N, C-alpha and C positions, 0 to 999 in steps of 0.2 A: 813426159806424158801425164795428162790428168788421169787419176784413177778414182772413180766414184762407184762404189759397189751398187748403189741405187740405180745407176744408169749403165749397167753392163750391157744391155741390148744395144746401146749406141756404140759402146767401145767394141763390142764383138763384131758389129756389122761394118766397121770402118777400118781402114788400113793404118797401122801405127806409123808406117814409113811416110804416109801422106799427111800426118797430123801437123797442125800449125799452132803450137801452144802460144798463149799470150806472152809477148816479150816482157821481161822484167822492167824494162824502161817504160812500158805502158802502164804497168802496175804503179810505178813511181809517179807517172804523169797523173793518174787518177787521184792519187793521194794529194798531189799538189793542187789540183783543181778543186777538190773537196775542201782543202784548207782555205783556198781562196773564197769559196762559197761561205764557209764559216765566218771568215772575216767580214764579208758583206752583211751577213745576217746580224752581226754584232754591232753594226753601226747604228746609232740612234737616229731618229728622224732629223733632229737638229744638227747632227754631225754631217749630214749629206750636203749641206750648203756651206760648210766651213771651207776655207782656202786650202788648196793642196798644191805644193810645189812638185809637179810631176817630173818625170825623167827628162822630158824635153826642155825643161828650164822655165816653163811658163806657169803662172798661177791659175788654177782652175778650181771648180768645186770638187769636193770629195767624191760626189756621185760620178764624176767623169772617170774615176779610178776603175769603176765597174765596167764602163764601156771600153776603157783603154785595155783592160785585161782581156775582154772579148776580142778586141782588135788584134791583140797579140796572137790569139788562138786562130783567128781567121787568116792571118798572114802565115802561120804555121801550116794551116791546111793547104793554102795555095802553093807554098814551097814544097810541101810533102808530095802533092800531086805531081809537081814538076819532076821531083826526084824519082818517083815511081814510074812515070811515063818514059823517063830516059833510061830505065832499066830493062827488065825482061818483058818484051812485048807479047810473049806467049802465055802470060799469066792465065790461069784457069778461070773460066767463067764463074764457077761456083763462088770463088772469093769475091767477085764483083757483085754477085747476087746477094750475098749475106752481109756485105758491108753496110748497107743502109740500116740494118737492124740495130747496129750499135748507136747510130745517130738517133734512132727512135727511142732506144733505151735511155739515152742521156736526156732527151726531151722529157721523158717520163720522170727521171730522177729530178729534173728541174722543178717539177710539181711537188715531189715528195720530200726533198731535202729540207725545205723550209717548214714542213708541216709538223704540227704538234701531235704526239702520239694519241692524245685524247680524242682526236677526230677520227681515228681509225675505225672505231666501232659506233660512231654516231649514226643514228637512223635517219636517212633522208626522207623516209615516209613513202607511201604509195607503192610499197613492195619493191622499191629500188634497192640495189645492193649497197651495202656499206663500202667504204674504201678498202677495208680488209678483205671483204668478199671479192671485190674486183681484182685486188692484187693476188689473192689466192688463185683465182681463175687464170690470171695472166701468166703466172709462174707455171701452173699446172699445164696450161695449153702449150707453152714453149717446150716443156718436157715432153708433152704428147707429140709435138711436131718432130722432136728428136727420135723418140721411140718409134713412131709411125713410119718415119722416113727410113729408119734402120730396118724395119720389117720389109718394106717394099724394095729396098736395095738388095735384100737377100733373095727376093723372088725373081729378079732380073726379067721382068716382062718388057718386051721390046717396044710395045705401043701402049698408049693410054686410050683405051676405048671401052665399049660396053661389055666386052668379053672378060674384063678383069673380075676377079672375085671381089666380094664386098669388103674384105679387109682381113686383118689378122684374127686368128681364133681367140676366143675369150681367154684361154689359158695364157696367151702371150702377155696379157696385161696383169697377170698375177704379180703382186708386189708394187704395182703402180700406185703412187700416193694419191690420197683424196684431196681435192682442192679446198674443201671446206674445213679440213682439220689440219693435217700435217703441213700442207703447203702454206696455210694461212696463219700458222702459229708465230708468236713472238712480236716484238716491237717493230717499228718502221725500219730500224737498222737491220734487223734480222731478215725482214721481208726483202729489203733491197739487196742484201748480200745473197739471198737465195735466188733472186732473179738474175743477178750477175753471174752466179755460178753456173746455172743451166745455160744461159746464153753463151757464156765463154766456152763451155764444153762443146756446145753445138757448133760454134764458129771454128773451134780447134779441129773437130772431127769431120766436118762437112766442107770446110773452106777449100780443102785440097782435092775434092772429088774430080776425077777426070771428066772432061766435057761430055763424053758419050753417056756417062751414067746419069747426067741430068735429064736425059731424054727417056729414061726408063719409065714404065707405066706405074701409076699409083692411084690412090683415091684421096680425096679431101671432101669432107661433108657429103659423102656419097657420090661425088662427081669423079669421073675419070680424068686425072691430071698427070702431068709429069712430075718427077722428083724436083726438077728445077722450079716448078710452080710452088711446090710446098716450101722450098727454101725462101722464095720471094715473099711468102706470106708473113714471115716473121715480123718485118718492119711494119706492115699494115696492121697486124694484130696489136702491137704495142701502141701504135697511134690511135687505133680504135678505142682502146681502154684509157689512154690518156685523156681523150675527149670525154669519155664517160666520167672520169674523175673530175674533170672541170665542171661537168653538169651536176655532179654530186656536190661540189663546192657551192654552186648556186642554190641548190635545194637546201643546203645546210646554212646558208647565209654567210658563208666564209668568203671573205674578200682578201686575197693576198695583198700585203702591203708592198711599197715600192722596193724594199730590199729583197723580198721574195721574187718579185718580177725581174730584178737585176740578176738574181741567182739563176733564174730560168734561162735568161738570155746567155749568161756565161756558160752554163752547162750544155746548152744546145750548140753553142759555138765549139765547145770542146768535142762534143759528139760528132760533129761534122768532120773535125780534124782526125779523130780516131777512126772514122769510117774509111779513111784513105788506106789504112794499114790493117784493119781488122780482118783476120782470116787469110792474110796474104803472105806470100813468100816470093823469093826471087831477087835478082839484082835490083838494087835501088830501094828495096823495102827497109833494110836496116838503117840506111841513111834517113829515110822518111820517118821511121820510128823515132830516131834521135831528134829530128826536127820537131815532131809533135811534142816530145818530152820537154824540149827546151822552151817551146811555146807555153806549156803548162807551168813550168818553173817561173817564167816571166810573169805569167798571170798571177801566180802566188805572191811573188815579190811586189807586184803592183798593188794588189789589194791589201797586202800587209802595210804598205806605205800609206795608202789611203785611209785605212783604219787608224793608223797611228796619228794621222793628221786630224781625224774626226775626234779622237780622244784627247788631243792636246789641249 
């Protein structure tokens, strides 16, 4: 079980026996796909058009290695879905609702991994947020979704309507970090790790919620909504701020090169594969996790081969 003192409200409001920790094979898969991304970013422009004798035996351009790696992940996604669907058909809805959040997370990583730390604090002008400010808010809001949902779970309101109280008392938020300071500290690697940590914790603790608890009443931005609505907002929020970061790129005059675009495609493909198993449990999931991990390992081997060809 994950134990983070900062996020004890989440831990206290959720059942240890229903927790779904991130499988070690997925941690390995993430390392493999990030290694693949590093290989792609290391390929110079001239290397992209060099010949590459790929695993199928035909000679293609090195840049096809990036697409071939993504294809391996897409096949892993397809086969993982088949394995899961052949397993426990009674899987809880909560896991299905939070799964898209990890796909959105990896789409965001696709923008961030190729980025230079120097752009974190560049001022886009016009009162718009820097990339650091956007990431601090994104991390802090995900933590807020966790803390807030934990509060509402503890209230057990049967319906989401106007009779609900406005929200948790101010004292509930004592110790909650500030998005402009503690959440936004560090380099890009630190920010990305902080984002991963809170989303993984939320997936672990909320993915196993019983279906009936998704219908409990809560609030979001003042509106009466269900707990299930709050969980479904995770993915939208990540995508909202990924778009904001793209707009910031435009304001800063930052144009990602081809290698960065290839990395984004690669990581988005991985995220869709991981979404099949994120927060899930039951028959078929272990085999699906293994399939995703093997797809990531193949992606790593493919890009390593392509990079070697580019550098030859």
